[in-house]
Structure formats: structure tokens, C-alpha cells
N, C-alpha and C positions, 0 to 999 in steps of 0.2 A: 566718366563721372558715375558714381554709384547711385543706384536707386535706394529704396527703403531697405535697410539692412535687416529690419525685423521680419519683413515679408520673406526674406531669403534665408533666414536662419535654418540650419539643417534640422530635419525632423529628428525626434528622439529615437525613432526606429532605426536599427542598424541594417543597412542595405547589404554590406559586403563584410564577410568574415574571411580573412585570408591568413593562412599559415603556410609558410614556405621555408624549407631548409635545403640549401644546396651547398655542397663543399667542393670547391675547386682548389687547385694548388695555389696557395698564398691568399685565398679569400674564402670566407664562409658567409653566406647569407642565412640569417636566422631571424625571421620576423613573424609576429603574431599580431594581427590588426583587426579591429572592429571599426568600420567606417560608416559615417552617416548616410542616410537615404537620399539626401539632396544637397545642393551647394557644392562648393569647390574645396576639395581636400588637396592642399599643397604637400608634396613629398619633397622635403628640403634636405640638403646635405652637400658636403664637398664632393668633388669628382672622385669616383671609385667607391662611394659609400653604398651602392646597390640600388639607387633610385630607379634607373632604367630596367634593371633586372626584375624588380618588383612588378613593373608594368608588363614586362614580357611574360612573366609567370601568369598574371591575370589574363592576358590575351591568349595564353596557350602556346606562345612562341618559344617558351623555355619550360621544360618539364622538370619540376622538382620531384625527386623520388619520394621525399617526405613532404607531402603537400596536401592542403585541404582548402577548397575555395567554395563558398556559398554566396549566392547573389539572390537577395530576397527569399532566402530559405531554400532555393534550388541548388542542388549540388552540381557543380561544374567539375570538381576534382576531389577525389579522396582515394582511399586505398583500393576501391573497387570501381571507381567511375573516372572516366577521362573524356571530356568534350574536346575534340580537336578545334583548332582556331576557327575554321570556317563554320562551326556550329555555335560559336559563342557570339551572342548579339552585342558586340562592342564596336565602338568607333575608335580608331587609332590615328592620332595626328603625330607625325614624326618631326624631328628637327628640320629635315628637308621635306618640302611638300610632296615630292615624288609624283608629280603629275605626269600623265602620259603626253609626251611632246607632240604626237601626231593627232591628238584630239583637241577640240576646242574646249573652253571652260564648260560649256553645256554638255559636251560629250563626256568629259571627266565626271561631271555630276551624275549623268545618266548611268555611267558605269557603276557608280556606287549603288544606284537603285537596284541593279541586278542582284546584289547580295541580299536584298531585303525581301524575305518571303512572307511578310505579314503586313497587315494594315499599317499605313504610315502614321505613326504618332507625330512625327515631324515631317511635314510636307516639304517637297522640294522647293516650292515657292517660299515657304516659311524660312527654310535654310538660306535661300538666296537673299531674302530680305534681312535676316539677322546679320548676315556678313556683309551686306551692302555691295553685292557683286552683280546686280542686275545689268549694269552697263558694260560688263566684261564678258558676257556669255558667248559672244562670237569670236573672241580672241584666242589665239594659241598661247600656251605657257611662255614661249620665248618673248612674247610682247607684254608680259606682266612684270611688275616690280616684285621684289622679294616679299614684301608685305602682302601684295595682292595674291601672290601664289599661295601664301600660307592661309589667307582667308578662303581661297577656293579649296584648299586641302581640308580645312575644318568643315566647310559646307559639305564636302564629299563624305567625310566621316559621319556627319549627321544624317546623310541621305540613306544610311543603312538602318535607320530607326534604332539606334543603340539603346541598350538598357544601362550601359556605362560608357562614358566618354573618357578615353585615355589620351592625355596630351603630354608629349615629351619635349620639353624645352623648345617651344615653337618660335621663340624670339632669339634663340642663341646665335643664329647665323645672320641676324639683321643688324644694321647700324642703328644708332640712336633715333634718327628721324623715322625709320621704318617701324621701330618698336613703338614709338608714340602714335604712329598711324594705326597699328593693329590693336593696341591695348583697349581702346574704347569698345571695339567689337567683342573682345574677350569678356569685358565687363557686361556687355549686353547679353551674351550667352549666359553668364553667371546670373543675371537678373531674371531671365525668362525661361531657362530650361528647368524642368523638374526631374532631372536625372542626376545621379552623382557624376561629378567630373573629378578625375584624379590628374593633378597637374604637377609634373616634375619640373623643378627649378633649383638653381643654386644662386638666383639673383634675389636679394632681399626685397627690393622695391616691388617686384612682381608679386611676391608672396603677400606682403602687407596690403597690397592694392586689391588682390583678387580673392584671397583665401578666406574661408570660414573656419576650416579645420586644418590643423597642422600636424604632420608627421615628420619628425626629425630623425634622420638616419646617420649613423656613423659606423664605419667599418662593418657594414652588413647587419647592424643591429639597431633596434628602435630605442632612441634615447628619450623620446617624449612623443605623446600623441594625445590630442584633445582640441577643444575650441581654441582658435588662434589667440584671442585676447587673454584667455586663461593661461595658456602655455607661456606667452611672452611675459606675463607678470609673475611667474614663479620665482621664488627666492632660493629654493634648494639647489637648483643648478640653472642659473639664468641662461636662456637661449638668446644668443645674439644673432640677429639677422644683419650681418655686416659687422662693423667695428663697435657698435654701441648697443647697450641694452636700452629697451624702451617699451612703451605700452601703446595699445590701440584703444581709442575711444570713439564713440559715435555721438553725433549730435544733430541739431536741426538749425539751419540758417534762420536767424530771428530778426536780424537788423542789418542794414547796409549803411555805410558812411561814405558817400561818394566824395566828400571833400578830402578824405584821407585814404581813399581806395582800400577800405577795410570792410570786413563782414564780421558780425558777431554771431557765434554759434552757441546755442543753448545746450547745456548738458544737464543731466539729472544731478543737481548739486552745485551748479554754477554756470559760468559761460566763459568763452575765450574769444579774443579777437584774432582774426587771421587775415591774410591778404585777400582782397576781393578778386576772385578769379572768374567773375561773371555768373556766379551761382544765384538762382532766384531765392527769395524768401520762402521758407517752407521746405526746401530741399534737405533731405537727410544726407549726411556726409560721414565719411570715415577719416579719422585723423591719427597721425602717429606722433607721439610725444617721447622724445629721447630723455633718458634719465639725467644726462649731463645738462639738460636745459631746465631742470626742475630744482628749485631751492625751497627750503622750509624755514619758517619763522614763527616766533611766539606771537608777534604782532606785525601786521602789515605796515611797511614804512613807505616813505616817499622815495620812489626810484623810477627807472625807465621801464620796469616790468609792470605791465598793465593787466596781465592775466593772473588774478589772485582769487583763490577759492579756499573754503574751509574744508579740512579733511581730517581723518583719523588714522593713525598709524596702525597697520595690521601686522607688521613684522619687519625684521632686519635680516639681511643676508650678506654673504661675502661677495666682494667684487673681485676682479682679476688682480688688482694690486692690493697688497696687504694693508696699505694706508687708507683704503676707500671702503665704503659700505654702501649697499643698496637698501633703500627704505621703501617698503610697499605702503602706499597710502590710499585709502578709499575716499572718494569724493562722490557722494550720492551712490549711484549704482556703478560708477566708473572706478577704475583702479589706475593709478599712475605709479611710476617708479622714480625715486629721487636718488641721485648719486652724490654722496657727501663724503668728506674726509671723516675718518673715525673721530678725530678730535672735535670737529664741528658737531657731530652727532652727540658726543659726550657733553659738550658745552650746553647744547639745547636740552639735554636730558631725554633724548629721543628713546621711546620705549613703546611697546605694544599698548594700544589703548589711548595714547596721548593725542589730544586734539591740537592741531597746528594749522597755520596758514600755508597753503601750497602756492608757490609763485612759479608760473610757467613762462619762460623767456621766449620760446619759439614753438610753433606748432606746424607740422608738415601735413598739408591736406593731400590725401591720397586720391587722386582723380585721374 
């Protein structure tokens, strides 16, 4: 469950500037990125797009002959400087937790401490508490579930007091049950850490649930980079996390309806009803609204759709099928996308600046 999204919004200061160009037979990585100082940056793209290679370059595990890396203004790599991996204050979480089998959980964590030569910004006790592993400290890795092993691996990465945390598809090897077990801990890191986290994933639900900032890679190049909500609502080349275009909106739980097991979430510009998942009144939440679940109308009518808000059209863009169009609509400070047939859009006279009623059929709570 996410905390206050405003408190965790990435600072405007750029923490990481990364330029890497690597040419291998059949593949070229050519990226130039400016990433925010805090929050989670998701690096998203299909297999083979270069996601892990970017992380390895930042960690110093891959050396780009044409490369430049600055962290908080400090040069880690350029034409005359190269910090080897052991001198880079990063934490790295791999797909496999890679724990030492002969050491207990506590022994694995203390091994991480040996790499830290400075005052601990993140204490070992804090890391243990963040990942909820206090009851596991005396166990050996063979007696841990996959999700528990990954939590220990993340805590070990934090024990080196990193200035940047690199996380490479930590849920890829876990089944659905174990993924749901570890996601709340990842969200807790997201809420409490004040260092940049670079999170590689090709799973849409992880991205929309965890990320503040989104980098989309394809064939070794950056297709888009920016705040998550902004990138997902673009019309020039809609980014689909999965099969459907959609938008991210934030709100506050304002009312509970126990009779119907529903909760009303207030937005700037309206409100929506969602399933009651046990959230308390006052909790800030993040929601995903798919474009196919949004319709537009001149006047609200009597229907099963109970989420109706007033919005203004900001633009129209192409969808994947030539008979469809995507309409970007602003509701207060939130933006939603609506997927319409081009004929329906023409019949409504949809155009930039037009005020319409936005009808939302379904809202997915990211928790």
C-alpha cells in the first residue's frame, strides 16, 4: 500500500547523468539519461532492450568506451576517470538473491557491512526493519522462501550505505504468491529511502505500482523518459504497459460504504468509487485507469457507470488500430485517456478545448 505520493515525488535536482554507448555484434546501446535525485525510476522494456546493461554500466560491471557517469555532480566515469565497481557506493540487487549458503541471514548482512567504509546512513537495524526480516536472522538461505531470500538480498544491498540502489527484476524468479509477499516491502523502501532507486522490470504492474519516473528502452535506445504519469498520458507515441494504454491518478480515500464494500477516492476535480480493500479514510492511493474503461459524453446519462467527472479535452492521438483514437482529458490536476472509435469522436465533435463528461467504468487500485 502506498503512502503519500506527494512526499515521495522526486526532487527537481538531477542525481544521475548517464551516457553510455556500447556496440556489440547485433546490438548497440546508446543512452543519454538525466535521472531524479530520489524516488524509484523504472527502466522498462522488452527482453534484449538493454535494461540490465544500463545497470551494469552504472555499477561499473560493464565498461562503455564511450561513457560518462555523474552522481550528484561527482564524476564516476568519463574520458579520463574510471571508478572500479568496488569504489562505487552502490547497492545491487540481482534477479537471484545470491546469498552465501554457508552464512546465516545475519552473516550475509554483516558481509555487506564490510564494504561500507563510511558512517552508515542506513543502519543495519533499519534495513532489517524495512525488509521485515528480524525473525529470520539465524536461518541459513536454504531455509528461506524465494521472497525471503530476496528481502535479505535487498537488506544486504542497503547495508553498504549506497548512494544509488540498483534493482534488477527482483521478482522475475518468484511465483505470484511470493511476488505479492515482497511488493509491500519494495513499496516501503520506496516510501522511506531518500536515495535514487533504479528498478529494472518488464512487468507493467510492478512499474505502475512502484515507479515515480519511467525510462522506456527499445533496441538499446531511450524511447521516453520522464515522470510516470506524464509519460503514460502522452499522445505522440502512447506507451503501453501491457496490452492497454492508460493513465495514473492519485487521490485520497474520503468515504467508505460498508454496505456495498466500496470506497470513494477524492481527486482534484472529482471522485471515483473503487472496491474497498481495507484502506482507511485519509490514505493517499495511486490508481490506474485504462483508456478502454473511459467513455466521454455531452451529458451524463442514467447507466451502470457511477464514476462521472467533468473534464476538458487536451488533444487527440492515434491508437494502434486505425479505427480508434486516444483522447487526453484533464480532470482538475489529473489526466485520463479515453479510447474511442473515430466515428464516435466525430459524432461528439471531440476537439481540443471541448468540455465533456468523463465516465470511468473501472479503476484499478495499485496497492
